[in-house]
VOGU-3710 file (C-alpha; in Angstrom, 3 decimals, decimal comma):
1> mtnsikamsa> 56,799/76,336/83,382  56,079/79,067/80,833  52,835/80,060/82,517  54,379/79,981/86,004  57,027/82,590/85,184  54,938/84,943/83,085  55,969/88,546/83,769  53,535/91,119/85,119  53,593/94,817/84,358  51,525/97,916/84,918
11> sdtvpgkvwl> 49,951/97,381/81,502  47,951/94,559/83,116  44,798/95,681/84,910  46,272/95,468/88,409  46,910/98,180/91,004  50,390/99,368/91,814  52,481/97,164/94,057  55,915/97,103/95,665  58,069/93,999/95,571  61,017/93,733/97,958
21> vgagpgdael> 63,226/91,567/95,787  66,255/89,747/97,136  68,761/89,783/94,286  71,307/87,513/95,947  75,008/88,236/96,387  75,793/89,306/92,827  75,972/86,327/90,486  72,944/86,593/88,212  72,651/82,797/88,105  71,870/82,822/91,833
31> ltlkayrilq> 68,629/84,749/91,318  65,507/82,739/92,071  63,037/82,148/89,259  60,456/84,231/91,105  62,877/87,138/91,537  63,671/87,039/87,830  59,972/87,010/86,918  59,173/89,973/89,136  62,156/91,951/87,894  61,189/91,346/84,272
41> gadvwlvddl> 57,698/92,673/84,891  58,596/95,666/87,045  58,145/99,183/85,705  60,625/100,694/88,158  63,721/99,263/89,820  64,843/101,001/93,022  68,357/99,607/93,206  70,683/99,186/96,166  74,311/100,194/95,808  75,566/96,607/95,957
51> isddilalap> 73,540/95,251/93,044  75,992/93,848/90,505  76,297/94,860/86,876  75,297/91,313/85,904  71,967/91,760/87,679  71,429/95,232/86,220  72,040/93,832/82,736  68,858/91,767/83,140  66,645/94,855/83,391  63,985/94,992/80,669
61> tharivpvgk> 64,126/97,944/78,307  60,869/99,389/79,643  62,064/99,540/83,256  63,250/102,748/84,867  66,378/102,205/87,000  66,625/104,451/90,059  69,767/104,127/92,249  68,976/104,385/95,965  72,307/103,272/97,363  73,003/102,815/101,062
71> rggcpstaqs> 76,426/101,780/102,337  78,210/102,448/105,608  80,825/105,192/105,392  79,571/106,457/102,031  76,968/109,025/100,957  73,613/107,279/101,193  70,056/107,834/100,087  67,883/108,716/103,073  65,608/105,862/104,135  62,612/108,195/104,373
81> filhlmarya> 63,162/109,230/100,759  63,273/105,587/99,626  60,027/104,807/101,451  58,168/107,730/99,921  59,585/106,954/96,475  58,216/103,413/96,675  54,823/104,776/97,728  54,772/107,391/95,001  55,419/104,932/92,187  52,999/102,321/93,551
91> raglqvarvk> 50,207/104,902/93,901  50,808/105,799/90,276  49,775/102,230/89,416  53,261/100,912/88,708  54,922/97,630/89,621  57,899/98,615/91,770  60,887/96,376/92,445  62,897/97,420/95,486  66,011/95,488/94,476  68,127/94,486/97,456
101> ggdpfifgrg> 71,383/92,593/97,697  71,121/89,205/99,377  67,824/88,611/101,167  65,505/91,476/102,178  65,045/90,087/105,691  68,698/89,507/106,590  70,204/92,894/107,462  68,239/94,411/104,587  65,533/96,468/106,370  62,933/94,347/104,636
111> geelawlheq> 60,786/94,047/107,752  60,770/97,808/108,339  59,919/98,616/104,735  57,195/95,985/104,441  55,541/97,158/107,662  55,641/100,802/106,567  54,130/100,031/103,166  51,299/98,040/104,740  50,621/100,902/107,152  50,249/103,184/104,148
121> giaaeavggl> 47,749/100,806/102,558  50,131/99,914/99,727  50,237/96,370/98,415  53,663/94,909/99,045  55,295/91,503/99,020  58,784/90,161/99,640  60,713/87,811/97,382  63,458/85,904/99,155  67,028/85,938/97,919  70,227/84,055/98,669
131> taglaaasql> 72,064/85,891/101,419  75,805/86,346/100,988  76,583/84,236/104,048  75,019/81,151/102,496  76,400/81,878/99,052  79,905/82,103/100,493  79,659/78,593/101,902  79,114/76,942/98,527  81,362/79,395/96,699  84,305/78,547/98,969
141> nlplthrsva> 83,448/74,860/99,519  83,236/75,768/103,177  80,719/74,156/105,554  79,022/76,506/107,979  77,976/73,557/110,130  79,930/70,379/110,762  79,014/67,415/112,928  82,388/67,449/114,665  82,905/71,129/115,417  79,868/73,325/114,663
151> rgvafvtaht> 76,262/72,362/115,316  74,847/75,664/114,217  75,516/79,013/112,604  74,754/82,581/113,698  74,353/85,514/111,327  75,439/88,682/113,136  76,286/92,277/112,287  79,047/94,418/113,719  77,285/97,605/112,605  74,134/98,684/114,441
161> adgtvpdwqa> 72,128/101,882/114,578  72,380/102,201/118,372  75,971/101,030/118,776  75,096/97,858/120,678  76,835/94,560/119,892  75,822/90,896/120,119  76,512/88,954/123,297  79,964/87,825/122,211  80,567/85,800/125,387  77,433/83,740/124,827
171> laqsgltlvc> 78,404/83,166/121,217  81,926/82,140/122,239  80,490/79,503/124,544  77,995/78,284/121,937  80,548/76,946/119,481  78,463/78,252/116,590  80,044/79,393/113,353  79,770/83,184/113,083  78,926/84,839/109,785  79,592/88,505/110,382
181> ymgmskkeql> 78,152/91,150/108,078  79,303/94,785/107,955  82,343/94,151/110,100  85,116/95,497/107,902  85,042/99,094/109,118  85,375/97,885/112,717  87,613/94,885/112,159  90,186/95,886/114,799  87,520/96,431/117,459  85,723/93,257/116,412
191> qrdllqagfa> 88,913/91,236/116,781  89,563/92,662/120,249  85,981/92,079/121,359  85,968/88,465/120,225  89,280/87,655/121,884  88,197/89,327/125,129  84,911/87,394/125,015  86,724/84,071/124,995  87,049/83,168/121,328  90,267/81,225/120,726
201> adlpvavver> 93,143/83,124/119,148  93,756/80,290/116,652  90,126/80,179/115,515  90,015/79,868/111,696  88,607/82,850/109,786  87,598/83,269/106,144  87,188/86,770/104,766  85,491/87,038/101,398  84,980/90,248/99,463  82,175/90,533/96,895
211> vscrnertiy> 81,148/86,915/97,188  80,090/85,262/93,898  81,034/88,318/91,818  83,681/88,343/89,111  86,048/90,329/91,338  85,601/88,114/94,400  88,651/87,873/96,673  89,231/85,659/99,714  91,805/85,184/102,438  92,061/82,562/105,165
221> ttldtmsadi> 93,551/83,520/108,500  93,061/83,143/112,250  91,391/85,430/114,742  94,601/86,697/116,343  95,928/88,067/113,013  92,603/88,707/111,270  92,707/92,507/111,187  96,343/92,741/110,099  95,850/90,121/107,376  92,784/91,919/106,019
231> caaglsspal> 94,787/95,148/105,780  97,743/93,375/104,166  95,483/91,835/101,532  93,747/95,143/100,847  90,264/93,717/101,303  87,395/96,128/101,839  83,600/96,277/101,987  81,408/94,621/100,968  82,893/91,584/102,654  81,918/88,804/105,034
241> liigravahr> 83,855/87,350/107,929  83,236/83,660/108,622  84,656/82,688/112,001  84,738/79,209/113,496  86,259/75,738/113,532  84,163/74,708/110,541  86,254/77,010/108,340  89,160/74,575/108,694  87,033/71,886/107,033  86,746/73,660/103,699
251> vsaryqpddd> 87,634/71,692/100,583  90,551/73,621/99,132  89,900/72,958/95,446  87,074/71,863/93,213  87,640/68,493/91,557  89,247/68,598/88,141  90,144/65,316/86,405  93,833/64,887/85,564  94,951/64,281/81,986  94,934/60,460/82,267
261> vqsmadtvia> 91,429/60,349/83,705  90,155/62,818/81,122  91,784/60,851/78,302  90,193/57,625/79,550  86,776/59,298/79,710  87,171/60,634/76,161  88,088/57,135/74,936  85,044/55,551/76,564  82,772/58,189/75,041  84,322/57,687/71,604
271> qaacl> 83,938/53,895/71,810  80,336/54,217/72,930  79,599/56,423/69,942  80,782/53,661/67,613  78,450/51,004/69,039
//
């Protein structure tokens, strides 16, 4: 295990390289071992706006941290600047970690960046991360698929560069659970579009803000009151909307033994220790 997670750095005799690292939804314990290894060996971190403080706290002392935040509705670093910054550091012989929230290839421009770097002749590789949509399922004890009501799941975005939207009617007929990214700024329009497309008004919805982070917040509602309930709760981006019948099958609480059960377990352990 020790050899398999040995960190690399520019001090090794290797050329510069860019790593597109999926840092997951925010909880540092959800990083993959490979992501952690790459981050520990990187000379430069180019960090998205949504990277949590817990992830940033893992940065080695030798690493330079460069914020390159991009978020809808806020001042953002130009994509062209980020691309040329990655190239500049890599050509200087450094190991560059382009640290992205979630997974680089799920609404993270990972494909665009990897293709551009390869066109420039720069060594680049992606490291997968846990996307927020999957993290939310386990965090909320909420199945995205269910044999009775949802035989699949679709990851969609309500925010696109050209203003187009998914085929909501086809998705309504599919019965798939929808995991909607970047939908908070257009929640009223999204609600109208889904209802007009044939989604049921009583369809269960979970809205989770900053999934897996210390300040995570969640509400459960239905499609017909989704927008109003989000506003009433004061939820904002970054947040996910999970829409579908499977949401109703969430387990509402994690198991915690009551006092009698815990006392019995303590007694058994104590008796075993005396044997």
